[in-house]
Biotite code that builds the C-alpha atoms (Angstrom):
import biotite.structure as struc

atoms = struc.array([
    struc.Atom([42.947, -86.845, -50.093], chain_id="A", res_id=1, res_name="UNK", atom_name="CA", element="C"),
    struc.Atom([44.639, -89.903, -48.457], chain_id="A", res_id=2, res_name="UNK", atom_name="CA", element="C"),
    struc.Atom([44.951, -93.146, -50.203], chain_id="A", res_id=3, res_name="UNK", atom_name="CA", element="C"),
    struc.Atom([43.257, -96.007, -49.024], chain_id="A", res_id=4, res_name="UNK", atom_name="CA", element="C"),
    struc.Atom([43.799, -99.599, -49.113], chain_id="A", res_id=5, res_name="UNK", atom_name="CA", element="C"),
    struc.Atom([40.824, -100.311, -51.537], chain_id="A", res_id=6, res_name="UNK", atom_name="CA", element="C"),
    struc.Atom([40.732, -98.925, -55.117], chain_id="A", res_id=7, res_name="UNK", atom_name="CA", element="C"),
    struc.Atom([37.740, -98.519, -57.831], chain_id="A", res_id=8, res_name="UNK", atom_name="CA", element="C"),
    struc.Atom([38.902, -97.938, -61.092], chain_id="A", res_id=9, res_name="UNK", atom_name="CA", element="C"),
    struc.Atom([35.857, -96.876, -63.365], chain_id="A", res_id=10, res_name="UNK", atom_name="CA", element="C"),
    struc.Atom([36.170, -96.940, -67.212], chain_id="A", res_id=11, res_name="UNK", atom_name="CA", element="C"),
    struc.Atom([34.061, -93.483, -67.668], chain_id="A", res_id=12, res_name="UNK", atom_name="CA", element="C"),
    struc.Atom([32.946, -93.687, -70.924], chain_id="A", res_id=13, res_name="UNK", atom_name="CA", element="C"),
    struc.Atom([32.257, -97.563, -70.974], chain_id="A", res_id=14, res_name="UNK", atom_name="CA", element="C"),
    struc.Atom([29.912, -96.920, -67.826], chain_id="A", res_id=15, res_name="UNK", atom_name="CA", element="C"),
    struc.Atom([28.327, -93.582, -69.532], chain_id="A", res_id=16, res_name="UNK", atom_name="CA", element="C"),
    struc.Atom([27.401, -95.706, -72.423], chain_id="A", res_id=17, res_name="UNK", atom_name="CA", element="C"),
    struc.Atom([26.051, -98.667, -69.983], chain_id="A", res_id=18, res_name="UNK", atom_name="CA", element="C"),
    struc.Atom([23.947, -96.441, -67.698], chain_id="A", res_id=19, res_name="UNK", atom_name="CA", element="C"),
    struc.Atom([20.537, -95.497, -69.497], chain_id="A", res_id=20, res_name="UNK", atom_name="CA", element="C"),
    struc.Atom([20.152, -92.483, -67.605], chain_id="A", res_id=21, res_name="UNK", atom_name="CA", element="C"),
    struc.Atom([23.730, -91.106, -68.512], chain_id="A", res_id=22, res_name="UNK", atom_name="CA", element="C"),
    struc.Atom([23.305, -92.454, -72.221], chain_id="A", res_id=23, res_name="UNK", atom_name="CA", element="C"),
    struc.Atom([20.318, -90.244, -72.285], chain_id="A", res_id=24, res_name="UNK", atom_name="CA", element="C"),
    struc.Atom([22.107, -87.212, -70.891], chain_id="A", res_id=25, res_name="UNK", atom_name="CA", element="C"),
    struc.Atom([24.637, -87.633, -73.328], chain_id="A", res_id=26, res_name="UNK", atom_name="CA", element="C"),
    struc.Atom([22.374, -87.849, -76.188], chain_id="A", res_id=27, res_name="UNK", atom_name="CA", element="C"),
    struc.Atom([19.919, -85.147, -74.911], chain_id="A", res_id=28, res_name="UNK", atom_name="CA", element="C"),
    struc.Atom([22.619, -82.561, -73.629], chain_id="A", res_id=29, res_name="UNK", atom_name="CA", element="C"),
    struc.Atom([26.293, -83.394, -74.056], chain_id="A", res_id=30, res_name="UNK", atom_name="CA", element="C"),
    struc.Atom([28.597, -85.808, -73.018], chain_id="A", res_id=31, res_name="UNK", atom_name="CA", element="C"),
    struc.Atom([30.397, -83.016, -70.687], chain_id="A", res_id=32, res_name="UNK", atom_name="CA", element="C"),
    struc.Atom([27.131, -83.402, -68.965], chain_id="A", res_id=33, res_name="UNK", atom_name="CA", element="C"),
    struc.Atom([27.025, -87.068, -68.673], chain_id="A", res_id=34, res_name="UNK", atom_name="CA", element="C"),
    struc.Atom([30.788, -86.948, -67.534], chain_id="A", res_id=35, res_name="UNK", atom_name="CA", element="C"),
    struc.Atom([29.930, -84.590, -64.906], chain_id="A", res_id=36, res_name="UNK", atom_name="CA", element="C"),
    struc.Atom([26.851, -86.289, -63.640], chain_id="A", res_id=37, res_name="UNK", atom_name="CA", element="C"),
    struc.Atom([29.110, -89.649, -63.368], chain_id="A", res_id=38, res_name="UNK", atom_name="CA", element="C"),
    struc.Atom([31.634, -87.687, -61.617], chain_id="A", res_id=39, res_name="UNK", atom_name="CA", element="C"),
    struc.Atom([28.829, -86.569, -58.955], chain_id="A", res_id=40, res_name="UNK", atom_name="CA", element="C"),
    struc.Atom([27.307, -89.927, -58.601], chain_id="A", res_id=41, res_name="UNK", atom_name="CA", element="C"),
    struc.Atom([30.832, -91.148, -57.909], chain_id="A", res_id=42, res_name="UNK", atom_name="CA", element="C"),
    struc.Atom([31.582, -88.526, -55.624], chain_id="A", res_id=43, res_name="UNK", atom_name="CA", element="C"),
    struc.Atom([28.469, -89.362, -53.634], chain_id="A", res_id=44, res_name="UNK", atom_name="CA", element="C"),
    struc.Atom([29.308, -92.927, -53.521], chain_id="A", res_id=45, res_name="UNK", atom_name="CA", element="C"),
    struc.Atom([32.740, -92.327, -52.377], chain_id="A", res_id=46, res_name="UNK", atom_name="CA", element="C"),
    struc.Atom([31.163, -90.255, -49.540], chain_id="A", res_id=47, res_name="UNK", atom_name="CA", element="C"),
    struc.Atom([29.896, -93.366, -47.962], chain_id="A", res_id=48, res_name="UNK", atom_name="CA", element="C"),
    struc.Atom([32.376, -95.941, -49.112], chain_id="A", res_id=49, res_name="UNK", atom_name="CA", element="C"),
    struc.Atom([35.951, -96.068, -47.805], chain_id="A", res_id=50, res_name="UNK", atom_name="CA", element="C"),
    struc.Atom([37.845, -96.662, -51.265], chain_id="A", res_id=51, res_name="UNK", atom_name="CA", element="C"),
    struc.Atom([39.926, -94.614, -53.457], chain_id="A", res_id=52, res_name="UNK", atom_name="CA", element="C"),
    struc.Atom([38.046, -94.105, -56.567], chain_id="A", res_id=53, res_name="UNK", atom_name="CA", element="C"),
    struc.Atom([39.786, -93.354, -60.164], chain_id="A", res_id=54, res_name="UNK", atom_name="CA", element="C"),
    struc.Atom([37.290, -92.461, -62.847], chain_id="A", res_id=55, res_name="UNK", atom_name="CA", element="C"),
    struc.Atom([39.334, -93.035, -66.298], chain_id="A", res_id=56, res_name="UNK", atom_name="CA", element="C"),
    struc.Atom([38.040, -91.254, -69.650], chain_id="A", res_id=57, res_name="UNK", atom_name="CA", element="C"),
    struc.Atom([39.912, -92.206, -72.877], chain_id="A", res_id=58, res_name="UNK", atom_name="CA", element="C"),
    struc.Atom([41.787, -89.207, -74.233], chain_id="A", res_id=59, res_name="UNK", atom_name="CA", element="C"),
    struc.Atom([43.427, -91.597, -77.113], chain_id="A", res_id=60, res_name="UNK", atom_name="CA", element="C"),
    struc.Atom([41.811, -89.729, -80.014], chain_id="A", res_id=61, res_name="UNK", atom_name="CA", element="C"),
    struc.Atom([42.348, -86.568, -78.734], chain_id="A", res_id=62, res_name="UNK", atom_name="CA", element="C"),
    struc.Atom([45.309, -85.103, -81.020], chain_id="A", res_id=63, res_name="UNK", atom_name="CA", element="C"),
    struc.Atom([48.357, -83.772, -78.783], chain_id="A", res_id=64, res_name="UNK", atom_name="CA", element="C"),
    struc.Atom([46.673, -84.582, -75.609], chain_id="A", res_id=65, res_name="UNK", atom_name="CA", element="C"),
    struc.Atom([49.180, -85.098, -72.921], chain_id="A", res_id=66, res_name="UNK", atom_name="CA", element="C"),
    struc.Atom([46.755, -86.567, -70.471], chain_id="A", res_id=67, res_name="UNK", atom_name="CA", element="C"),
    struc.Atom([45.509, -84.872, -66.994], chain_id="A", res_id=68, res_name="UNK", atom_name="CA", element="C"),
    struc.Atom([44.746, -86.273, -63.554], chain_id="A", res_id=69, res_name="UNK", atom_name="CA", element="C"),
    struc.Atom([43.220, -84.143, -60.885], chain_id="A", res_id=70, res_name="UNK", atom_name="CA", element="C"),
    struc.Atom([40.977, -84.350, -57.883], chain_id="A", res_id=71, res_name="UNK", atom_name="CA", element="C"),
    struc.Atom([37.263, -83.858, -58.067], chain_id="A", res_id=72, res_name="UNK", atom_name="CA", element="C"),
    struc.Atom([35.822, -83.314, -54.674], chain_id="A", res_id=73, res_name="UNK", atom_name="CA", element="C"),
    struc.Atom([37.042, -86.809, -52.995], chain_id="A", res_id=74, res_name="UNK", atom_name="CA", element="C"),
    struc.Atom([37.615, -88.685, -56.451], chain_id="A", res_id=75, res_name="UNK", atom_name="CA", element="C"),
    struc.Atom([40.252, -88.707, -58.821], chain_id="A", res_id=76, res_name="UNK", atom_name="CA", element="C"),
    struc.Atom([39.713, -88.008, -62.603], chain_id="A", res_id=77, res_name="UNK", atom_name="CA", element="C"),
    struc.Atom([42.022, -89.194, -65.313], chain_id="A", res_id=78, res_name="UNK", atom_name="CA", element="C"),
    struc.Atom([42.146, -88.070, -69.092], chain_id="A", res_id=79, res_name="UNK", atom_name="CA", element="C"),
    struc.Atom([44.295, -90.500, -70.746], chain_id="A", res_id=80, res_name="UNK", atom_name="CA", element="C"),
    struc.Atom([46.863, -89.255, -73.150], chain_id="A", res_id=81, res_name="UNK", atom_name="CA", element="C"),
    struc.Atom([46.743, -89.403, -76.890], chain_id="A", res_id=82, res_name="UNK", atom_name="CA", element="C"),
    struc.Atom([46.953, -92.998, -78.114], chain_id="A", res_id=83, res_name="UNK", atom_name="CA", element="C"),
    struc.Atom([46.398, -94.275, -74.396], chain_id="A", res_id=84, res_name="UNK", atom_name="CA", element="C"),
    struc.Atom([43.233, -96.019, -73.836], chain_id="A", res_id=85, res_name="UNK", atom_name="CA", element="C"),
    struc.Atom([41.185, -96.170, -70.322], chain_id="A", res_id=86, res_name="UNK", atom_name="CA", element="C"),
    struc.Atom([41.776, -99.749, -70.528], chain_id="A", res_id=87, res_name="UNK", atom_name="CA", element="C"),
    struc.Atom([45.559, -99.467, -70.998], chain_id="A", res_id=88, res_name="UNK", atom_name="CA", element="C"),
    struc.Atom([45.668, -97.077, -68.060], chain_id="A", res_id=89, res_name="UNK", atom_name="CA", element="C"),
    struc.Atom([43.524, -99.055, -65.925], chain_id="A", res_id=90, res_name="UNK", atom_name="CA", element="C"),
    struc.Atom([45.535, -102.169, -66.412], chain_id="A", res_id=91, res_name="UNK", atom_name="CA", element="C"),
    struc.Atom([48.837, -100.344, -65.780], chain_id="A", res_id=92, res_name="UNK", atom_name="CA", element="C"),
    struc.Atom([47.160, -98.988, -62.446], chain_id="A", res_id=93, res_name="UNK", atom_name="CA", element="C"),
    struc.Atom([46.514, -102.412, -61.524], chain_id="A", res_id=94, res_name="UNK", atom_name="CA", element="C"),
    struc.Atom([49.644, -103.921, -62.415], chain_id="A", res_id=95, res_name="UNK", atom_name="CA", element="C"),
    struc.Atom([51.422, -101.397, -60.216], chain_id="A", res_id=96, res_name="UNK", atom_name="CA", element="C"),
    struc.Atom([49.459, -101.152, -57.267], chain_id="A", res_id=97, res_name="UNK", atom_name="CA", element="C"),
    struc.Atom([50.515, -103.632, -54.132], chain_id="A", res_id=98, res_name="UNK", atom_name="CA", element="C"),
    struc.Atom([49.181, -106.914, -54.173], chain_id="A", res_id=99, res_name="UNK", atom_name="CA", element="C"),
    struc.Atom([47.832, -106.597, -50.829], chain_id="A", res_id=100, res_name="UNK", atom_name="CA", element="C"),
    struc.Atom([45.369, -103.861, -51.806], chain_id="A", res_id=101, res_name="UNK", atom_name="CA", element="C"),
    struc.Atom([42.068, -104.774, -52.859], chain_id="A", res_id=102, res_name="UNK", atom_name="CA", element="C"),
    struc.Atom([41.435, -103.439, -56.223], chain_id="A", res_id=103, res_name="UNK", atom_name="CA", element="C"),
    struc.Atom([37.767, -103.392, -58.229], chain_id="A", res_id=104, res_name="UNK", atom_name="CA", element="C"),
    struc.Atom([37.654, -102.429, -61.595], chain_id="A", res_id=105, res_name="UNK", atom_name="CA", element="C"),
    struc.Atom([34.401, -101.392, -63.003], chain_id="A", res_id=106, res_name="UNK", atom_name="CA", element="C"),
    struc.Atom([33.822, -101.849, -66.890], chain_id="A", res_id=107, res_name="UNK", atom_name="CA", element="C"),
    struc.Atom([31.225, -103.227, -69.387], chain_id="A", res_id=108, res_name="UNK", atom_name="CA", element="C"),
    struc.Atom([34.316, -104.393, -71.483], chain_id="A", res_id=109, res_name="UNK", atom_name="CA", element="C"),
    struc.Atom([34.429, -107.991, -71.396], chain_id="A", res_id=110, res_name="UNK", atom_name="CA", element="C"),
    struc.Atom([38.121, -108.490, -72.539], chain_id="A", res_id=111, res_name="UNK", atom_name="CA", element="C"),
    struc.Atom([39.108, -105.804, -70.105], chain_id="A", res_id=112, res_name="UNK", atom_name="CA", element="C"),
    struc.Atom([37.255, -107.796, -67.242], chain_id="A", res_id=113, res_name="UNK", atom_name="CA", element="C"),
    struc.Atom([39.143, -110.910, -68.613], chain_id="A", res_id=114, res_name="UNK", atom_name="CA", element="C"),
    struc.Atom([42.454, -109.223, -68.466], chain_id="A", res_id=115, res_name="UNK", atom_name="CA", element="C"),
    struc.Atom([41.737, -107.600, -65.268], chain_id="A", res_id=116, res_name="UNK", atom_name="CA", element="C"),
    struc.Atom([40.871, -110.854, -63.347], chain_id="A", res_id=117, res_name="UNK", atom_name="CA", element="C"),
    struc.Atom([44.167, -112.445, -64.514], chain_id="A", res_id=118, res_name="UNK", atom_name="CA", element="C"),
    struc.Atom([45.900, -109.525, -62.558], chain_id="A", res_id=119, res_name="UNK", atom_name="CA", element="C"),
    struc.Atom([44.173, -110.600, -59.212], chain_id="A", res_id=120, res_name="UNK", atom_name="CA", element="C"),
    struc.Atom([41.959, -107.564, -59.458], chain_id="A", res_id=121, res_name="UNK", atom_name="CA", element="C"),
    struc.Atom([38.135, -108.018, -58.925], chain_id="A", res_id=122, res_name="UNK", atom_name="CA", element="C"),
    struc.Atom([35.844, -107.055, -62.136], chain_id="A", res_id=123, res_name="UNK", atom_name="CA", element="C"),
    struc.Atom([32.735, -105.122, -62.017], chain_id="A", res_id=124, res_name="UNK", atom_name="CA", element="C"),
    struc.Atom([30.203, -105.105, -64.832], chain_id="A", res_id=125, res_name="UNK", atom_name="CA", element="C"),
    struc.Atom([28.566, -101.640, -65.287], chain_id="A", res_id=126, res_name="UNK", atom_name="CA", element="C"),
    struc.Atom([25.378, -103.002, -63.990], chain_id="A", res_id=127, res_name="UNK", atom_name="CA", element="C"),
    struc.Atom([27.119, -104.474, -60.666], chain_id="A", res_id=128, res_name="UNK", atom_name="CA", element="C"),
    struc.Atom([28.349, -100.799, -60.069], chain_id="A", res_id=129, res_name="UNK", atom_name="CA", element="C"),
    struc.Atom([25.271, -99.416, -60.894], chain_id="A", res_id=130, res_name="UNK", atom_name="CA", element="C"),
    struc.Atom([23.393, -101.926, -58.552], chain_id="A", res_id=131, res_name="UNK", atom_name="CA", element="C"),
    struc.Atom([25.831, -101.100, -55.520], chain_id="A", res_id=132, res_name="UNK", atom_name="CA", element="C"),
    struc.Atom([25.536, -97.076, -56.299], chain_id="A", res_id=133, res_name="UNK", atom_name="CA", element="C"),
    struc.Atom([21.740, -97.420, -55.968], chain_id="A", res_id=134, res_name="UNK", atom_name="CA", element="C"),
    struc.Atom([21.794, -99.440, -53.016], chain_id="A", res_id=135, res_name="UNK", atom_name="CA", element="C"),
    struc.Atom([24.107, -96.927, -51.205], chain_id="A", res_id=136, res_name="UNK", atom_name="CA", element="C"),
    struc.Atom([21.944, -94.230, -52.512], chain_id="A", res_id=137, res_name="UNK", atom_name="CA", element="C"),
    struc.Atom([18.663, -95.887, -50.732], chain_id="A", res_id=138, res_name="UNK", atom_name="CA", element="C"),
    struc.Atom([20.418, -96.400, -47.722], chain_id="A", res_id=139, res_name="UNK", atom_name="CA", element="C"),
    struc.Atom([21.610, -92.563, -47.439], chain_id="A", res_id=140, res_name="UNK", atom_name="CA", element="C"),
    struc.Atom([18.084, -91.509, -48.510], chain_id="A", res_id=141, res_name="UNK", atom_name="CA", element="C"),
    struc.Atom([16.356, -94.158, -45.768], chain_id="A", res_id=142, res_name="UNK", atom_name="CA", element="C"),
    struc.Atom([18.648, -92.926, -43.200], chain_id="A", res_id=143, res_name="UNK", atom_name="CA", element="C"),
    struc.Atom([18.040, -89.120, -43.967], chain_id="A", res_id=144, res_name="UNK", atom_name="CA", element="C"),
    struc.Atom([14.313, -89.386, -43.975], chain_id="A", res_id=145, res_name="UNK", atom_name="CA", element="C"),
    struc.Atom([14.683, -91.493, -40.523], chain_id="A", res_id=146, res_name="UNK", atom_name="CA", element="C"),
    struc.Atom([16.663, -88.634, -38.903], chain_id="A", res_id=147, res_name="UNK", atom_name="CA", element="C"),
    struc.Atom([14.725, -85.736, -40.449], chain_id="A", res_id=148, res_name="UNK", atom_name="CA", element="C"),
    struc.Atom([13.538, -83.068, -37.885], chain_id="A", res_id=149, res_name="UNK", atom_name="CA", element="C"),
    struc.Atom([9.673, -83.034, -37.544], chain_id="A", res_id=150, res_name="UNK", atom_name="CA", element="C"),
    struc.Atom([8.282, -80.321, -40.060], chain_id="A", res_id=151, res_name="UNK", atom_name="CA", element="C"),
    struc.Atom([7.525, -77.613, -37.062], chain_id="A", res_id=152, res_name="UNK", atom_name="CA", element="C"),
    struc.Atom([11.084, -77.809, -36.069], chain_id="A", res_id=153, res_name="UNK", atom_name="CA", element="C"),
    struc.Atom([10.599, -77.099, -32.499], chain_id="A", res_id=154, res_name="UNK", atom_name="CA", element="C"),
    struc.Atom([13.491, -76.485, -30.128], chain_id="A", res_id=155, res_name="UNK", atom_name="CA", element="C"),
    struc.Atom([12.116, -79.263, -27.681], chain_id="A", res_id=156, res_name="UNK", atom_name="CA", element="C"),
    struc.Atom([12.368, -81.773, -30.772], chain_id="A", res_id=157, res_name="UNK", atom_name="CA", element="C"),
    struc.Atom([16.174, -81.323, -30.402], chain_id="A", res_id=158, res_name="UNK", atom_name="CA", element="C"),
    struc.Atom([16.777, -81.344, -26.618], chain_id="A", res_id=159, res_name="UNK", atom_name="CA", element="C"),
    struc.Atom([17.719, -84.110, -24.379], chain_id="A", res_id=160, res_name="UNK", atom_name="CA", element="C"),
    struc.Atom([15.574, -85.013, -21.486], chain_id="A", res_id=161, res_name="UNK", atom_name="CA", element="C"),
    struc.Atom([17.389, -83.372, -18.730], chain_id="A", res_id=162, res_name="UNK", atom_name="CA", element="C"),
    struc.Atom([17.048, -80.006, -20.787], chain_id="A", res_id=163, res_name="UNK", atom_name="CA", element="C"),
    struc.Atom([13.576, -80.642, -21.152], chain_id="A", res_id=164, res_name="UNK", atom_name="CA", element="C"),
    struc.Atom([12.920, -81.193, -17.582], chain_id="A", res_id=165, res_name="UNK", atom_name="CA", element="C"),
    struc.Atom([14.733, -78.057, -16.865], chain_id="A", res_id=166, res_name="UNK", atom_name="CA", element="C"),
    struc.Atom([12.586, -76.136, -18.922], chain_id="A", res_id=167, res_name="UNK", atom_name="CA", element="C"),
    struc.Atom([9.316, -77.501, -17.706], chain_id="A", res_id=168, res_name="UNK", atom_name="CA", element="C"),
    struc.Atom([10.602, -76.904, -14.007], chain_id="A", res_id=169, res_name="UNK", atom_name="CA", element="C"),
    struc.Atom([11.506, -73.092, -15.010], chain_id="A", res_id=170, res_name="UNK", atom_name="CA", element="C"),
    struc.Atom([8.129, -72.668, -16.942], chain_id="A", res_id=171, res_name="UNK", atom_name="CA", element="C"),
    struc.Atom([6.395, -73.856, -13.740], chain_id="A", res_id=172, res_name="UNK", atom_name="CA", element="C"),
    struc.Atom([8.372, -71.613, -11.339], chain_id="A", res_id=173, res_name="UNK", atom_name="CA", element="C"),
    struc.Atom([6.385, -68.495, -12.889], chain_id="A", res_id=174, res_name="UNK", atom_name="CA", element="C"),
])
């Protein structure tokens, strides 16, 4: 995966608790299911956006956690180490990135949003990220429906005009 000049850092647990569909999934099924769903949503979103997405989950309460980072499809997922919050990790990444990169941070944490703003990163609320993701999903769906082949899926529906004329001329010669 090639790093782009635009980054989106996402505070994972903050988003899970802010989006109703993920919050319900966490409560009804499991936290792991909600994490995977968010990872899939962001991976799909990354498919249409030319931005490097880093999804960060707190590991600060996990005893002995050394943290880990790994690619998940086309995004990166980070679990912070013991005693490190997602906020702290995100702040560290934002300050380490070159200033000419466009960096956005999605979190519902008001204090984190203020800190990020002071470091020249663009802040996004959980709601703004959700709306942006929904707009992209809607556009993808509309594009798919627009380009969907007809239900009868005939060969003629997929040929250019020249090929159609050639087949018609061949048919008439018999």
